[in-house]
N, C-alpha and C positions, 0 to 999 in steps of 0.2 A: 243145951242150945246156945246159951249166951257164949260159952267158951268157943264153940264152933264159929259163931259169927264174929267173935273177936279175933279168932285166928284168921278168918278169911279176910276181915278188914285189915289186918296187920299185913298179911300177905300181899294184898293188892296195893297197899301203901308202899311196901318195899319194892314191889315190881315197878311201880309207877316211878320211883325214885331213880332206879337203874335205868330207866328210859328218858331221863331228863336230857335236854338238849346238850350237845357237846360242840366245843369250839376247836378248831384246828387252826392255829395261828401259823401261817406260812412266812410272816416276816423274819423271825429269828434265824430261819434257815436261809433266806436270802441275804440277810445282813452277814451272816457268818461267811458266805461264800462271796460277798461283795456285788451281788446280783439286785440288791434293793435301790441302787442309785447309780448314775452314770452320765456321761454326755457323749453326744454324738454331733458331728458337724453335718449340716445339711445345706445342700445347695440345689435349689429346686427351680424350674421354670415351667410348671405345670404339675405333673403327678408327683405326688409325695407318699412314700411308703416307708415308715420307720418302725422296726420291730424292737420291741423291749423284752428281755435285756438284750437279745440279739436274735438272729435268723433260726437259732436252735431252740429257743424258748428256755424254760428253766424246768429240770427234772426234779420232782419231789417224791420222797419216799421216806420210809421209817416212822410214819405217823401210826397211831393206834387205829386199827380198822374196827369199826362198830361190829359187834355180833349179830345185829339185826338190821335189815335194810332200812334206811331212813325214808321218811315220807317226804321230806323236803330239806334242800340244801341251798343256801344262799352264799354268794360270795360278797363280802363287804370289803370295800376298796377305798383308799384315799391316795390319790396320786397327784403329786405336786410337778408341774411343768414350768420350766423357765426358759427363756431365751434372750440373746442380746439385742433384740430390737430389729434385726435384719430380715425377719420373715414376715409375711403376710399371706392371707388366704384363709380357708376353713378346711376343717378335716373332722374326722370321727375316730374316737377312741373305741376299740374294739377288744374285749379279753377272750381269751381261748383256754380250753381245757381239754386235753386228749389223753388217750392212753399213751404210755411209754413206747416210743417206736412209730407211732402214727404221724401222719401229717397234721401238725398242730394248726397250721394256717388254713386248713380245709374249712369252708363256711359251716358244715355241720358240727364242727367243734367250737363255734362260737357261744359265749355264755351271754345270754340276755341280748337286749337290743344296743345298737351303737350309741355312743354319747357324744354328743356335738362339741368341737373344740375350736375356739377362735385363735388362730395363730398369730394375729396382731397383738395380742396381750403379751407383756413381758413376763407376767407370773400369773398362773391360775392353778387353783386346785379343784380337782375334780373328785367327787366322793358320791358313794351311793351303795345300793345292794342290788344285786343281779341273781336270778333264781336259775340253778343247773337244771338241765333237761334229765330225763330218766336215763339216759345213755351216759351221761356225765356222773349222774350218781353211781351207776354201775362202775365206771372208771375209778371213782373215789373209793368204792368198796375193793377194788382190787389190790389197793395198797401202793401202787405205783403210777404216777401220772406226770404229764409236762403241762406247764402254764407258760402263758405269755400275753403280752398286749401288743396292740398294733395300731399305729396312727396312720390314717389313710386319707387322703383328701388331695385338694389342690393348693399349690403354694408357689409364691415367688420369692426369690431372694436368697441370702446366704446367711446362716446363723449357727451358733452353737447352742444346741438344745439339751437342756438338762432335765433330768427325771429323778424323782425320789418317791419311793412308796412309803407312805406314814402308816398305812394299814392295809392288810391283805390277808384276810380271814375267812374261813369257811365255817358256816354255822349250820350244824346238823340238827333237824328236829325229827323226831319220831312220831309226833302226832299231828 
């Protein structure tokens, strides 16, 4: 009886270890393809709509797909925004994650809530964690997705806006 209990305990321990959280770091792929940083000249007198890295977003594939559907996936990010002081106004940063070939900028593909951005600051770092929806988890499980960020708001002036991702990680948890 002791051997059976020991075997069951060991089996459960090994199973729990195999379900430990995994991390999918998107930053090396972005860096390899030059999509982790860039600059765009912005001239605005009203509406601002800035898509990062560009209007097509960034396609991600080639990561290891978990064999079991995760319970929770969070996008952890750190984005540095810099501008040369010629822009004022307020905006929101929104992250998007969609299946490859889908409309990335559709509201249903947005990850979490928007993050407020003060465009009057010459340098700001935005960081945090946003939870993926069940549909976005299904997209992650497909093994091919598109990601992007969008700054939308009201602005005045002309500036060169630079951005740099210091962190862009998907944290996958099974419990």
